[in-house]
C-alpha atoms as an extended CHARMM CRD file, in Angstrom:
* protein
*
       137  EXT
         1         1  MET       CA              0.0000000000        0.0000000000        0.0000000000  PROA      1               0.0000000000
         2         2  SER       CA              1.3370000000        3.4370000000       -0.8930000000  PROA      2               0.0000000000
         3         3  GLN       CA              2.1340000000        6.0150000000        1.7570000000  PROA      3               0.0000000000
         4         4  VAL       CA             -0.7190000000        8.1730000000        0.4150000000  PROA      4               0.0000000000
         5         5  PHE       CA             -3.3000000000        5.4170000000        0.8650000000  PROA      5               0.0000000000
         6         6  GLU       CA             -1.9060000000        4.4970000000        4.2760000000  PROA      6               0.0000000000
         7         7  LYS       CA             -2.4230000000        8.0970000000        5.4020000000  PROA      7               0.0000000000
         8         8  LEU       CA             -5.9010000000        8.2740000000        3.8810000000  PROA      8               0.0000000000
         9         9  SER       CA             -7.0480000000        5.0260000000        5.4840000000  PROA      9               0.0000000000
        10        10  SER       CA             -5.5320000000        5.5230000000        8.9300000000  PROA      10              0.0000000000
        11        11  LYS       CA             -7.0570000000        8.8280000000        9.9900000000  PROA      11              0.0000000000
        12        12  ASP       CA            -10.2480000000        9.4580000000       11.9230000000  PROA      12              0.0000000000
        13        13  GLY       CA            -12.6530000000       11.3420000000        9.7010000000  PROA      13              0.0000000000
        14        14  LYS       CA            -11.0300000000        9.7450000000        6.6800000000  PROA      14              0.0000000000
        15        15  GLY       CA            -14.0070000000       10.5770000000        4.4250000000  PROA      15              0.0000000000
        16        16  ARG       CA            -13.5600000000       14.2410000000        5.1950000000  PROA      16              0.0000000000
        17        17  LEU       CA             -9.7950000000       13.9250000000        4.6760000000  PROA      17              0.0000000000
        18        18  LEU       CA            -10.2970000000       12.5550000000        1.1540000000  PROA      18              0.0000000000
        19        19  GLU       CA            -12.6640000000       15.4400000000        0.4010000000  PROA      19              0.0000000000
        20        20  GLU       CA            -10.0260000000       17.9020000000        1.6200000000  PROA      20              0.0000000000
        21        21  VAL       CA             -7.4210000000       16.1730000000       -0.5630000000  PROA      21              0.0000000000
        22        22  VAL       CA             -9.7110000000       16.5350000000       -3.5920000000  PROA      22              0.0000000000
        23        23  GLU       CA            -10.1390000000       20.2350000000       -2.7690000000  PROA      23              0.0000000000
        24        24  ALA       CA             -6.3410000000       20.5370000000       -2.7100000000  PROA      24              0.0000000000
        25        25  LEU       CA             -6.0510000000       18.6630000000       -6.0150000000  PROA      25              0.0000000000
        26        26  PHE       CA             -8.6250000000       20.9490000000       -7.6350000000  PROA      26              0.0000000000
        27        27  SER       CA             -6.7120000000       23.9680000000       -6.3890000000  PROA      27              0.0000000000
        28        28  ASP       CA             -3.3760000000       22.7330000000       -7.7350000000  PROA      28              0.0000000000
        29        29  LEU       CA             -5.0580000000       21.7960000000      -11.0330000000  PROA      29              0.0000000000
        30        30  ASN       CA             -6.1810000000       25.4430000000      -11.4080000000  PROA      30              0.0000000000
        31        31  PHE       CA             -9.8710000000       24.9820000000      -10.7280000000  PROA      31              0.0000000000
        32        32  SER       CA            -11.7720000000       28.0350000000       -9.5000000000  PROA      32              0.0000000000
        33        33  ASN       CA            -14.6970000000       28.5420000000       -7.1140000000  PROA      33              0.0000000000
        34        34  ILE       CA            -13.8720000000       25.2830000000       -5.3220000000  PROA      34              0.0000000000
        35        35  ARG       CA            -16.3010000000       24.3650000000       -2.5780000000  PROA      35              0.0000000000
        36        36  ARG       CA            -16.6550000000       21.3220000000       -0.3480000000  PROA      36              0.0000000000
        37        37  GLN       CA            -20.1840000000       20.4790000000        0.6960000000  PROA      37              0.0000000000
        38        38  LYS       CA            -21.1190000000       20.7120000000        4.3560000000  PROA      38              0.0000000000
        39        39  SER       CA            -22.4900000000       17.6340000000        6.0840000000  PROA      39              0.0000000000
        40        40  GLY       CA            -26.1550000000       16.8350000000        5.6090000000  PROA      40              0.0000000000
        41        41  SER       CA            -27.9190000000       16.8360000000        2.2430000000  PROA      41              0.0000000000
        42        42  GLN       CA            -25.1940000000       17.1620000000       -0.3490000000  PROA      42              0.0000000000
        43        43  TYR       CA            -27.2740000000       16.7880000000       -3.5080000000  PROA      43              0.0000000000
        44        44  GLY       CA            -25.0850000000       14.1340000000       -5.0530000000  PROA      44              0.0000000000
        45        45  PHE       CA            -21.5340000000       15.3960000000       -4.6390000000  PROA      45              0.0000000000
        46        46  ASP       CA            -18.8720000000       16.2930000000       -2.0830000000  PROA      46              0.0000000000
        47        47  VAL       CA            -16.6780000000       18.8250000000       -3.9200000000  PROA      47              0.0000000000
        48        48  VAL       CA            -17.3980000000       21.1870000000       -6.8130000000  PROA      48              0.0000000000
        49        49  GLY       CA            -14.9820000000       23.2410000000       -8.8780000000  PROA      49              0.0000000000
        50        50  TYR       CA            -14.8910000000       25.0340000000      -12.2110000000  PROA      50              0.0000000000
        51        51  LYS       CA            -12.3060000000       24.7070000000      -14.9500000000  PROA      51              0.0000000000
        52        52  ASN       CA            -12.4760000000       26.0200000000      -18.5160000000  PROA      52              0.0000000000
        53        53  ASN       CA            -16.0640000000       27.1500000000      -17.9140000000  PROA      53              0.0000000000
        54        54  GLN       CA            -17.0770000000       23.6180000000      -16.9600000000  PROA      54              0.0000000000
        55        55  CYS       CA            -18.6040000000       22.5000000000      -13.6700000000  PROA      55              0.0000000000
        56        56  TRP       CA            -16.8930000000       19.4330000000      -12.1930000000  PROA      56              0.0000000000
        57        57  LYS       CA            -18.5520000000       17.6340000000       -9.2790000000  PROA      57              0.0000000000
        58        58  ALA       CA            -16.7330000000       14.9650000000       -7.2910000000  PROA      58              0.0000000000
        59        59  GLU       CA            -18.0950000000       12.2270000000       -5.0750000000  PROA      59              0.0000000000
        60        60  CYS       CA            -15.4150000000       10.9360000000       -2.6940000000  PROA      60              0.0000000000
        61        61  LYS       CA            -15.4340000000        7.4220000000       -1.2810000000  PROA      61              0.0000000000
        62        62  ASN       CA            -12.8070000000        6.4680000000        1.2620000000  PROA      62              0.0000000000
        63        63  LEU       CA            -14.1740000000        3.0170000000        2.0220000000  PROA      63              0.0000000000
        64        64  LYS       CA            -12.4730000000       -0.2110000000        3.0620000000  PROA      64              0.0000000000
        65        65  LYS       CA            -13.9780000000       -1.7890000000       -0.0540000000  PROA      65              0.0000000000
        66        66  GLU       CA            -14.5710000000       -0.7990000000       -3.6550000000  PROA      66              0.0000000000
        67        67  ALA       CA            -17.2060000000        1.8710000000       -4.2570000000  PROA      67              0.0000000000
        68        68  SER       CA            -20.2870000000        0.0220000000       -5.4670000000  PROA      68              0.0000000000
        69        69  LEU       CA            -23.4220000000        0.7790000000       -7.4150000000  PROA      69              0.0000000000
        70        70  ASN       CA            -25.2380000000        1.2290000000       -4.0840000000  PROA      70              0.0000000000
        71        71  ASP       CA            -22.6750000000        3.8360000000       -3.0130000000  PROA      71              0.0000000000
        72        72  ILE       CA            -22.6980000000        5.9200000000       -6.2080000000  PROA      72              0.0000000000
        73        73  ALA       CA            -26.0820000000        5.4780000000       -7.9400000000  PROA      73              0.0000000000
        74        74  PRO       CA            -27.9730000000        7.5720000000       -5.3480000000  PROA      74              0.0000000000
        75        75  LYS       CA            -25.4650000000       10.3800000000       -6.0030000000  PROA      75              0.0000000000
        76        76  LEU       CA            -25.7810000000       10.1510000000       -9.7770000000  PROA      76              0.0000000000
        77        77  ILE       CA            -29.5820000000       10.3170000000       -9.5980000000  PROA      77              0.0000000000
        78        78  TRP       CA            -29.2690000000       13.9670000000       -8.5380000000  PROA      78              0.0000000000
        79        79  HSD       CA            -27.5880000000       14.6910000000      -11.8860000000  PROA      79              0.0000000000
        80        80  ILE       CA            -29.7760000000       12.6130000000      -14.2170000000  PROA      80              0.0000000000
        81        81  GLU       CA            -31.0000000000       15.7270000000      -16.0580000000  PROA      81              0.0000000000
        82        82  GLY       CA            -27.4130000000       16.8370000000      -16.6250000000  PROA      82              0.0000000000
        83        83  GLU       CA            -28.1030000000       20.4270000000      -15.6240000000  PROA      83              0.0000000000
        84        84  ASN       CA            -25.4480000000       22.3460000000      -13.6810000000  PROA      84              0.0000000000
        85        85  ILE       CA            -22.7970000000       19.6900000000      -14.2810000000  PROA      85              0.0000000000
        86        86  ASP       CA            -20.3080000000       19.0930000000      -17.0790000000  PROA      86              0.0000000000
        87        87  ARG       CA            -18.2020000000       16.3170000000      -15.5640000000  PROA      87              0.0000000000
        88        88  PHE       CA            -18.6570000000       13.9340000000      -12.6290000000  PROA      88              0.0000000000
        89        89  LEU       CA            -15.7290000000       12.4150000000      -10.7540000000  PROA      89              0.0000000000
        90        90  ILE       CA            -15.8020000000        9.3100000000       -8.6310000000  PROA      90              0.0000000000
        91        91  VAL       CA            -12.8040000000        9.4760000000       -6.3150000000  PROA      91              0.0000000000
        92        92  SER       CA            -12.3020000000        6.1360000000       -4.5870000000  PROA      92              0.0000000000
        93        93  VAL       CA             -9.3360000000        4.9750000000       -2.5770000000  PROA      93              0.0000000000
        94        94  ASN       CA            -10.2000000000        1.3150000000       -3.2560000000  PROA      94              0.0000000000
        95        95  GLY       CA            -11.4960000000        1.4520000000       -6.8220000000  PROA      95              0.0000000000
        96        96  ILE       CA            -14.9810000000        0.6730000000       -8.0690000000  PROA      96              0.0000000000
        97        97  SER       CA            -16.9810000000       -2.5280000000       -8.2910000000  PROA      97              0.0000000000
        98        98  ASN       CA            -18.0310000000       -4.4880000000      -11.3690000000  PROA      98              0.0000000000
        99        99  ASP       CA            -21.6830000000       -3.4650000000      -11.0170000000  PROA      99              0.0000000000
       100       100  LEU       CA            -20.7090000000        0.2020000000      -11.0100000000  PROA      100             0.0000000000
       101       101  ILE       CA            -18.4190000000       -0.2850000000      -14.0160000000  PROA      101             0.0000000000
       102       102  TYR       CA            -21.3300000000       -1.9110000000      -15.8380000000  PROA      102             0.0000000000
       103       103  LEU       CA            -23.6360000000        1.0380000000      -15.1230000000  PROA      103             0.0000000000
       104       104  LEU       CA            -21.0180000000        3.5410000000      -16.3100000000  PROA      104             0.0000000000
       105       105  GLU       CA            -20.4640000000        1.5680000000      -19.5210000000  PROA      105             0.0000000000
       106       106  GLN       CA            -24.1490000000        2.0200000000      -20.3860000000  PROA      106             0.0000000000
       107       107  LYS       CA            -23.5430000000        5.7720000000      -20.9350000000  PROA      107             0.0000000000
       108       108  VAL       CA            -26.8600000000        6.7080000000      -19.3390000000  PROA      108             0.0000000000
       109       109  PHE       CA            -25.6760000000       10.1910000000      -18.4290000000  PROA      109             0.0000000000
       110       110  SER       CA            -25.2150000000       13.1820000000      -20.7180000000  PROA      110             0.0000000000
       111       111  PHE       CA            -21.8660000000       14.1220000000      -19.1630000000  PROA      111             0.0000000000
       112       112  PRO       CA            -18.5320000000       12.3070000000      -18.8480000000  PROA      112             0.0000000000
       113       113  ILE       CA            -17.8230000000       10.4000000000      -15.6640000000  PROA      113             0.0000000000
       114       114  GLU       CA            -14.1970000000        9.9530000000      -14.6090000000  PROA      114             0.0000000000
       115       115  ILE       CA            -12.7470000000        7.5780000000      -12.0510000000  PROA      115             0.0000000000
       116       116  TRP       CA             -9.8640000000        8.7940000000       -9.9040000000  PROA      116             0.0000000000
       117       117  SER       CA             -8.6100000000        5.7510000000       -8.0060000000  PROA      117             0.0000000000
       118       118  GLY       CA             -5.6650000000        3.4310000000       -7.5520000000  PROA      118             0.0000000000
       119       119  GLU       CA             -2.3720000000        4.3760000000       -9.1570000000  PROA      119             0.0000000000
       120       120  TYR       CA             -3.9250000000        7.3010000000      -11.0480000000  PROA      120             0.0000000000
       121       121  LEU       CA             -5.1840000000        8.8850000000       -7.8130000000  PROA      121             0.0000000000
       122       122  ASN       CA             -1.8230000000        8.1990000000       -6.1720000000  PROA      122             0.0000000000
       123       123  GLU       CA             -0.0210000000        9.9900000000       -9.0480000000  PROA      123             0.0000000000
       124       124  LEU       CA             -2.3810000000       12.9710000000       -8.9300000000  PROA      124             0.0000000000
       125       125  ILE       CA             -1.7850000000       13.3620000000       -5.2130000000  PROA      125             0.0000000000
       126       126  HSD       CA              1.9950000000       13.0580000000       -5.6100000000  PROA      126             0.0000000000
       127       127  GLU       CA              1.8780000000       15.8720000000       -8.2010000000  PROA      127             0.0000000000
       128       128  SER       CA             -0.0840000000       18.1380000000       -5.8380000000  PROA      128             0.0000000000
       129       129  PRO       CA              1.9980000000       20.0530000000       -3.2860000000  PROA      129             0.0000000000
       130       130  SER       CA             -1.1620000000       21.0930000000       -1.4320000000  PROA      130             0.0000000000
       131       131  ALA       CA             -2.4590000000       17.5150000000       -1.1290000000  PROA      131             0.0000000000
       132       132  LEU       CA              0.9330000000       16.2240000000        0.0250000000  PROA      132             0.0000000000
       133       133  LYS       CA              1.1320000000       18.9710000000        2.6540000000  PROA      133             0.0000000000
       134       134  LEU       CA             -2.3660000000       18.1020000000        3.8670000000  PROA      134             0.0000000000
       135       135  LEU       CA             -1.3570000000       14.4350000000        4.1950000000  PROA      135             0.0000000000
       136       136  GLN       CA              1.9480000000       15.4520000000        5.8240000000  PROA      136             0.0000000000
       137       137  ILE       CA              3.9980000000       13.5840000000        3.2200000000  PROA      137             0.0000000000
């Protein structure tokens, strides 16, 4: 397990920590108007940011298992009309399940959906000074 994932999985409030890391990533990737949702009703996302006049919304899952259809589908339902969103990110420390992959392959949504997990997420974090500072790496 990488040092990044060890840090993400060992902290109390690890869901919030992943959201803060995504905020840091957005900042270092030159997103603007970045905002992390407060607890409570989040309307299908944890972090929002804008880049190149596009609205990116991220759902963060720092689970001990892969993010599944049951974890993500209720979030995607909020965006079924495709209004106020140009790209949806699923950020998962432990990847995504086969049932979720199957749903995403059906291209039901009018916007692209990206997966940030595994080695790709690890690389993004290692290229982000703000995220590394947050994780104390």
